[in-house]
N, CA, C and O atoms as CSV, one atom per row, in Angstrom:
chain,resi,resn,atom,element,x,y,z
A,1,MET,N,N,96.873,-17.914,24.970
A,1,MET,CA,C,96.529,-18.857,23.925
A,1,MET,C,C,95.373,-19.769,24.330
A,1,MET,O,O,94.437,-19.936,23.549
A,2,PRO,N,N,95.405,-20.370,25.535
A,2,PRO,CA,C,94.282,-21.231,25.900
A,2,PRO,C,C,92.953,-20.477,25.924
A,2,PRO,O,O,91.919,-21.046,25.575
A,3,ALA,N,N,92.964,-19.204,26.330
A,3,ALA,CA,C,91.727,-18.427,26.375
A,3,ALA,C,C,91.156,-18.253,24.969
A,3,ALA,O,O,89.940,-18.296,24.781
A,4,ARG,N,N,92.017,-18.061,24.001
A,4,ARG,CA,C,91.549,-17.907,22.627
A,4,ARG,C,C,90.958,-19.220,22.112
A,4,ARG,O,O,89.929,-19.220,21.436
A,5,GLU,N,N,91.610,-20.328,22.432
A,5,GLU,CA,C,91.086,-21.633,22.030
A,5,GLU,C,C,89.739,-21.894,22.674
A,5,GLU,O,O,88.827,-22.412,22.028
A,6,LEU,N,N,89.608,-21.539,23.938
A,6,LEU,CA,C,88.349,-21.723,24.641
A,6,LEU,C,C,87.260,-20.879,23.990
A,6,LEU,O,O,86.140,-21.356,23.806
A,7,GLN,N,N,87.568,-19.644,23.643
A,7,GLN,CA,C,86.581,-18.786,22.991
A,7,GLN,C,C,86.148,-19.371,21.654
A,7,GLN,O,O,84.971,-19.295,21.301
A,8,GLN,N,N,87.070,-19.948,20.912
A,8,GLN,CA,C,86.728,-20.593,19.639
A,8,GLN,C,C,85.788,-21.774,19.874
A,8,GLN,O,O,84.846,-21.988,19.111
A,9,GLN,N,N,86.052,-22.534,20.929
A,9,GLN,CA,C,85.189,-23.676,21.244
A,9,GLN,C,C,83.802,-23.209,21.677
A,9,GLN,O,O,82.801,-23.842,21.343
A,10,LEU,N,N,83.743,-22.114,22.410
A,10,LEU,CA,C,82.447,-21.566,22.794
A,10,LEU,C,C,81.674,-21.092,21.560
A,10,LEU,O,O,80.460,-21.274,21.470
A,11,ASN,N,N,82.386,-20.488,20.621
A,11,ASN,CA,C,81.740,-20.065,19.377
A,11,ASN,C,C,81.226,-21.268,18.594
A,11,ASN,O,O,80.144,-21.220,18.008
A,12,GLU,N,N,82.007,-22.348,18.587
A,12,GLU,CA,C,81.577,-23.579,17.920
A,12,GLU,C,C,80.322,-24.138,18.591
A,12,GLU,O,O,79.401,-24.592,17.912
A,13,LEU,N,N,80.288,-24.105,19.909
A,13,LEU,CA,C,79.120,-24.577,20.642
A,13,LEU,C,C,77.896,-23.736,20.291
A,13,LEU,O,O,76.808,-24.277,20.092
A,14,ARG,N,N,78.068,-22.410,20.215
A,14,ARG,CA,C,76.954,-21.533,19.817
A,14,ARG,C,C,76.435,-21.907,18.425
A,14,ARG,O,O,75.226,-21.983,18.206
A,15,GLU,N,N,77.354,-22.138,17.495
A,15,GLU,CA,C,76.954,-22.530,16.138
A,15,GLU,C,C,76.176,-23.829,16.157
A,15,GLU,O,O,75.170,-23.963,15.461
A,16,GLN,N,N,76.632,-24.785,16.945
A,16,GLN,CA,C,75.942,-26.069,17.029
A,16,GLN,C,C,74.546,-25.895,17.627
A,16,GLN,O,O,73.610,-26.589,17.230
A,17,LEU,N,N,74.406,-24.987,18.562
A,17,LEU,CA,C,73.093,-24.717,19.135
A,17,LEU,C,C,72.148,-24.127,18.092
A,17,LEU,O,O,70.952,-24.418,18.082
A,18,GLU,N,N,72.702,-23.300,17.222
A,18,GLU,CA,C,71.879,-22.634,16.216
A,18,GLU,C,C,71.568,-23.528,15.021
A,18,GLU,O,O,70.488,-23.427,14.438
A,19,THR,N,N,72.506,-24.405,14.650
A,19,THR,CA,C,72.328,-25.164,13.410
A,19,THR,C,C,72.251,-26.669,13.603
A,19,THR,O,O,71.924,-27.395,12.664
A,20,GLY,N,N,72.546,-27.145,14.798
A,20,GLY,CA,C,72.625,-28.582,15.036
A,20,GLY,C,C,71.276,-29.222,15.256
A,20,GLY,O,O,70.235,-28.675,14.893
A,21,ALA,N,N,71.322,-30.391,15.857
A,21,ALA,CA,C,70.120,-31.156,16.153
A,21,ALA,C,C,69.212,-30.353,17.075
A,21,ALA,O,O,69.684,-29.628,17.950
A,22,PRO,N,N,67.923,-30.489,16.874
A,22,PRO,CA,C,66.996,-29.710,17.700
A,22,PRO,C,C,67.063,-30.133,19.168
A,22,PRO,O,O,67.056,-31.319,19.496
A,23,LEU,N,N,67.128,-29.141,20.024
A,23,LEU,CA,C,67.125,-29.352,21.465
A,23,LEU,C,C,65.901,-28.652,22.036
A,23,LEU,O,O,65.359,-27.731,21.425
A,24,SER,N,N,65.479,-29.087,23.190
A,24,SER,CA,C,64.363,-28.406,23.841
A,24,SER,C,C,64.811,-26.992,24.222
A,24,SER,O,O,66.005,-26.719,24.353
A,25,ALA,N,N,63.858,-26.125,24.391
A,25,ALA,CA,C,64.171,-24.749,24.781
A,25,ALA,C,C,64.909,-24.738,26.115
A,25,ALA,O,O,65.795,-23.909,26.330
A,26,GLU,N,N,64.552,-25.644,26.999
A,26,GLU,CA,C,65.205,-25.725,28.303
A,26,GLU,C,C,66.673,-26.129,28.154
A,26,GLU,O,O,67.542,-25.541,28.798
A,27,ASP,N,N,66.957,-27.126,27.312
A,27,ASP,CA,C,68.339,-27.553,27.085
A,27,ASP,C,C,69.156,-26.439,26.441
A,27,ASP,O,O,70.303,-26.205,26.823
A,28,GLN,N,N,68.569,-25.758,25.470
A,28,GLN,CA,C,69.273,-24.651,24.826
A,28,GLN,C,C,69.611,-23.563,25.842
A,28,GLN,O,O,70.719,-23.028,25.834
A,29,GLU,N,N,68.667,-23.237,26.708
A,29,GLU,CA,C,68.901,-22.197,27.707
A,29,GLU,C,C,69.974,-22.624,28.702
A,29,GLU,O,O,70.791,-21.801,29.114
A,30,ARG,N,N,69.986,-23.885,29.093
A,30,ARG,CA,C,71.020,-24.384,30.007
A,30,ARG,C,C,72.406,-24.244,29.385
A,30,ARG,O,O,73.352,-23.814,30.046
A,31,LEU,N,N,72.520,-24.609,28.115
A,31,LEU,CA,C,73.817,-24.505,27.448
A,31,LEU,C,C,74.221,-23.046,27.267
A,31,LEU,O,O,75.389,-22.701,27.446
A,32,ARG,N,N,73.275,-22.195,26.918
A,32,ARG,CA,C,73.595,-20.769,26.784
A,32,ARG,C,C,74.024,-20.183,28.131
A,32,ARG,O,O,74.904,-19.324,28.184
A,33,ASP,N,N,73.405,-20.644,29.209
A,33,ASP,CA,C,73.797,-20.190,30.535
A,33,ASP,C,C,75.224,-20.636,30.855
A,33,ASP,O,O,76.002,-19.864,31.416
A,34,LEU,N,N,75.574,-21.882,30.501
A,34,LEU,CA,C,76.948,-22.353,30.698
A,34,LEU,C,C,77.933,-21.488,29.920
A,34,LEU,O,O,78.991,-21.131,30.438
A,35,ILE,N,N,77.594,-21.154,28.695
A,35,ILE,CA,C,78.458,-20.303,27.871
A,35,ILE,C,C,78.661,-18.963,28.572
A,35,ILE,O,O,79.787,-18.472,28.656
A,36,ARG,N,N,77.582,-18.372,29.073
A,36,ARG,CA,C,77.688,-17.074,29.760
A,36,ARG,C,C,78.575,-17.185,31.003
A,36,ARG,O,O,79.386,-16.299,31.270
A,37,GLN,N,N,78.420,-18.267,31.756
A,37,GLN,CA,C,79.234,-18.446,32.962
A,37,GLN,C,C,80.719,-18.549,32.611
A,37,GLN,O,O,81.568,-17.952,33.274
A,38,ILE,N,N,81.015,-19.307,31.569
A,38,ILE,CA,C,82.415,-19.472,31.150
A,38,ILE,C,C,82.980,-18.141,30.669
A,38,ILE,O,O,84.104,-17.781,31.021
A,39,GLU,N,N,82.212,-17.412,29.871
A,39,GLU,CA,C,82.699,-16.127,29.372
A,39,GLU,C,C,82.883,-15.121,30.502
A,39,GLU,O,O,83.817,-14.321,30.468
A,40,LEU,N,N,82.013,-15.150,31.492
A,40,LEU,CA,C,82.182,-14.277,32.646
A,40,LEU,C,C,83.475,-14.610,33.373
A,40,LEU,O,O,84.213,-13.718,33.790
A,41,LYS,N,N,83.740,-15.897,33.520
A,41,LYS,CA,C,84.972,-16.334,34.173
A,41,LYS,C,C,86.181,-15.826,33.386
A,41,LYS,O,O,87.161,-15.374,33.978
A,42,LEU,N,N,86.119,-15.899,32.065
A,42,LEU,CA,C,87.224,-15.408,31.234
A,42,LEU,C,C,87.393,-13.898,31.378
A,42,LEU,O,O,88.516,-13.400,31.450
A,43,GLU,N,N,86.287,-13.177,31.420
A,43,GLU,CA,C,86.359,-11.723,31.551
A,43,GLU,C,C,87.004,-11.322,32.870
A,43,GLU,O,O,87.770,-10.359,32.919
A,44,LEU,N,N,86.706,-12.039,33.918
A,44,LEU,CA,C,87.284,-11.726,35.218
A,44,LEU,C,C,88.758,-12.079,35.273
A,44,LEU,O,O,89.502,-11.575,36.115
A,45,GLU,N,N,89.174,-12.958,34.356
A,45,GLU,CA,C,90.562,-13.405,34.241
A,45,GLU,C,C,91.117,-13.920,35.564
A,45,GLU,O,O,92.281,-13.694,35.895
A,46,THR,N,N,90.274,-14.606,36.303
A,46,THR,CA,C,90.753,-15.239,37.518
A,46,THR,C,C,90.976,-16.708,37.221
A,46,THR,O,O,90.266,-17.312,36.418
A,47,VAL,N,N,91.949,-17.258,37.866
A,47,VAL,CA,C,92.241,-18.674,37.661
A,47,VAL,C,C,92.065,-19.439,38.967
A,47,VAL,O,O,92.752,-20.426,39.231
A,48,THR,N,N,91.136,-18.964,39.767
A,48,THR,CA,C,90.821,-19.699,40.980
A,48,THR,C,C,89.916,-20.869,40.614
A,48,THR,O,O,89.063,-20.739,39.736
A,49,PRO,N,N,90.088,-21.985,41.263
A,49,PRO,CA,C,89.251,-23.148,40.938
A,49,PRO,C,C,87.772,-22.835,41.110
A,49,PRO,O,O,87.360,-22.278,42.128
A,50,ASP,N,N,86.998,-23.190,40.134
A,50,ASP,CA,C,85.546,-23.028,40.176
A,50,ASP,C,C,84.942,-24.358,39.772
A,50,ASP,O,O,84.540,-24.556,38.626
A,51,THR,N,N,84.885,-25.260,40.728
A,51,THR,CA,C,84.413,-26.608,40.414
A,51,THR,C,C,82.971,-26.606,39.973
A,51,THR,O,O,82.559,-27.493,39.226
A,52,GLY,N,N,82.187,-25.632,40.414
A,52,GLY,CA,C,80.790,-25.569,40.000
A,52,GLY,C,C,80.668,-25.388,38.499
A,52,GLY,O,O,79.817,-26.014,37.868
A,53,LEU,N,N,81.498,-24.552,37.924
A,53,LEU,CA,C,81.472,-24.318,36.486
A,53,LEU,C,C,81.868,-25.576,35.726
A,53,LEU,O,O,81.171,-25.987,34.798
A,54,VAL,N,N,82.968,-26.179,36.109
A,54,VAL,CA,C,83.439,-27.392,35.436
A,54,VAL,C,C,82.430,-28.526,35.624
A,54,VAL,O,O,82.157,-29.285,34.694
A,55,ASP,N,N,81.882,-28.634,36.831
A,55,ASP,CA,C,80.875,-29.664,37.079
A,55,ASP,C,C,79.656,-29.468,36.186
A,55,ASP,O,O,79.089,-30.435,35.676
A,56,GLY,N,N,79.258,-28.214,36.000
A,56,GLY,CA,C,78.115,-27.923,35.137
A,56,GLY,C,C,78.359,-28.341,33.697
A,56,GLY,O,O,77.471,-28.886,33.043
A,57,VAL,N,N,79.565,-28.084,33.206
A,57,VAL,CA,C,79.898,-28.480,31.838
A,57,VAL,C,C,79.956,-30.004,31.744
A,57,VAL,O,O,79.481,-30.585,30.767
A,58,ASN,N,N,80.540,-30.656,32.759
A,58,ASN,CA,C,80.587,-32.125,32.754
A,58,ASN,C,C,79.189,-32.733,32.778
A,58,ASN,O,O,78.940,-33.737,32.110
A,59,LEU,N,N,78.285,-32.141,33.532
A,59,LEU,CA,C,76.901,-32.631,33.546
A,59,LEU,C,C,76.257,-32.483,32.173
A,59,LEU,O,O,75.504,-33.352,31.735
A,60,ALA,N,N,76.558,-31.378,31.496
A,60,ALA,CA,C,76.018,-31.186,30.142
A,60,ALA,C,C,76.583,-32.230,29.194
A,60,ALA,O,O,75.863,-32.717,28.322
A,61,VAL,N,N,77.858,-32.588,29.344
A,61,VAL,CA,C,78.460,-33.632,28.512
A,61,VAL,C,C,77.683,-34.925,28.695
A,61,VAL,O,O,77.301,-35.570,27.718
A,62,GLU,N,N,77.450,-35.301,29.938
A,62,GLU,CA,C,76.722,-36.538,30.214
A,62,GLU,C,C,75.306,-36.494,29.646
A,62,GLU,O,O,74.815,-37.485,29.106
A,63,ARG,N,N,74.667,-35.356,29.770
A,63,ARG,CA,C,73.275,-35.227,29.315
A,63,ARG,C,C,73.146,-35.392,27.801
A,63,ARG,O,O,72.181,-35.991,27.325
A,64,PHE,N,N,74.101,-34.873,27.047
A,64,PHE,CA,C,73.983,-34.850,25.599
A,64,PHE,C,C,74.806,-35.926,24.891
A,64,PHE,O,O,74.758,-36.028,23.665
A,65,GLU,N,N,75.543,-36.715,25.630
A,65,GLU,CA,C,76.483,-37.671,25.060
A,65,GLU,C,C,75.830,-38.638,24.064
A,65,GLU,O,O,76.382,-38.871,22.989
A,66,LEU,N,N,74.695,-39.189,24.395
A,66,LEU,CA,C,74.068,-40.198,23.534
A,66,LEU,C,C,73.305,-39.591,22.364
A,66,LEU,O,O,73.436,-40.051,21.230
A,67,GLU,N,N,72.516,-38.568,22.634
A,67,GLU,CA,C,71.657,-38.021,21.585
A,67,GLU,C,C,72.342,-36.981,20.707
A,67,GLU,O,O,71.954,-36.786,19.555
A,68,HIS,N,N,73.354,-36.316,21.246
A,68,HIS,CA,C,74.026,-35.237,20.512
A,68,HIS,C,C,75.538,-35.362,20.716
A,68,HIS,O,O,76.130,-34.536,21.411
A,69,PRO,N,N,76.172,-36.379,20.125
A,69,PRO,CA,C,77.594,-36.633,20.377
A,69,PRO,C,C,78.519,-35.498,19.930
A,69,PRO,O,O,79.548,-35.265,20.565
A,70,THR,N,N,78.180,-34.801,18.872
A,70,THR,CA,C,79.025,-33.693,18.416
A,70,THR,C,C,79.020,-32.576,19.447
A,70,THR,O,O,80.065,-32.014,19.774
A,71,LEU,N,N,77.859,-32.266,19.946
A,71,LEU,CA,C,77.718,-31.256,20.974
A,71,LEU,C,C,78.484,-31.671,22.229
A,71,LEU,O,O,79.181,-30.851,22.828
A,72,ALA,N,N,78.362,-32.920,22.623
A,72,ALA,CA,C,79.078,-33.431,23.789
A,72,ALA,C,C,80.588,-33.348,23.577
A,72,ALA,O,O,81.326,-33.038,24.512
A,73,GLY,N,N,81.046,-33.618,22.372
A,73,GLY,CA,C,82.477,-33.510,22.067
A,73,GLY,C,C,82.983,-32.090,22.221
A,73,GLY,O,O,84.072,-31.871,22.753
A,74,THR,N,N,82.211,-31.135,21.767
A,74,THR,CA,C,82.592,-29.731,21.921
A,74,THR,C,C,82.645,-29.366,23.401
A,74,THR,O,O,83.557,-28.665,23.839
A,75,LEU,N,N,81.675,-29.837,24.163
A,75,LEU,CA,C,81.665,-29.574,25.598
A,75,LEU,C,C,82.880,-30.204,26.281
A,75,LEU,O,O,83.457,-29.601,27.186
A,76,ARG,N,N,83.273,-31.406,25.859
A,76,ARG,CA,C,84.477,-32.044,26.416
A,76,ARG,C,C,85.715,-31.194,26.137
A,76,ARG,O,O,86.579,-31.040,27.000
A,77,ASN,N,N,85.792,-30.648,24.927
A,77,ASN,CA,C,86.921,-29.770,24.584
A,77,ASN,C,C,86.940,-28.541,25.480
A,77,ASN,O,O,88.009,-28.079,25.877
A,78,ILE,N,N,85.770,-28.011,25.800
A,78,ILE,CA,C,85.677,-26.851,26.677
A,78,ILE,C,C,86.175,-27.208,28.073
A,78,ILE,O,O,86.904,-26.433,28.692
A,79,VAL,N,N,85.779,-28.386,28.573
A,79,VAL,CA,C,86.256,-28.837,29.889
A,79,VAL,C,C,87.771,-28.932,29.882
A,79,VAL,O,O,88.426,-28.505,30.833
A,80,GLN,N,N,88.329,-29.486,28.822
A,80,GLN,CA,C,89.787,-29.633,28.743
A,80,GLN,C,C,90.467,-28.274,28.705
A,80,GLN,O,O,91.493,-28.080,29.357
A,81,SER,N,N,89.913,-27.332,27.955
A,81,SER,CA,C,90.492,-25.986,27.888
A,81,SER,C,C,90.445,-25.314,29.254
A,81,SER,O,O,91.405,-24.661,29.664
A,82,LEU,N,N,89.335,-25.474,29.953
A,82,LEU,CA,C,89.241,-24.908,31.301
A,82,LEU,C,C,90.298,-25.515,32.205
A,82,LEU,O,O,90.940,-24.808,32.982
A,83,ALA,N,N,90.479,-26.819,32.104
A,83,ALA,CA,C,91.497,-27.501,32.923
A,83,ALA,C,C,92.895,-26.988,32.577
A,83,ALA,O,O,93.716,-26.766,33.467
A,84,ASN,N,N,93.159,-26.804,31.303
A,84,ASN,CA,C,94.468,-26.305,30.874
A,84,ASN,C,C,94.741,-24.897,31.400
A,84,ASN,O,O,95.890,-24.511,31.616
A,85,MET,N,N,93.669,-24.146,31.599
A,85,MET,CA,C,93.798,-22.778,32.100
A,85,MET,C,C,93.837,-22.743,33.625
A,85,MET,O,O,94.036,-21.683,34.218
A,86,GLY,N,N,93.650,-23.887,34.252
A,86,GLY,CA,C,93.651,-23.940,35.699
A,86,GLY,C,C,92.321,-23.571,36.327
A,86,GLY,O,O,92.250,-23.246,37.512
A,87,ILE,N,N,91.280,-23.621,35.535
A,87,ILE,CA,C,89.939,-23.264,36.030
A,87,ILE,C,C,89.196,-24.537,36.391
A,87,ILE,O,O,88.048,-24.478,36.829
């Protein structure tokens, strides 16, 4: 169940990237890279701690918090889902 919720949140993040507030190409690529990393982690179905992944998402939350609060909220939900999954 948590994996499905996480996938839904990743899909929401993709939609926000496509239709939301304009971001620089560099910011868009960073977020797309985070999405790929998370999906790779899900595909491997390992629940070993990967602080680098969670740290990367947390850094993205901080980066977008002021200018893109909706995007930051989605990223926070992703962090919580990862935590719930033990990642």
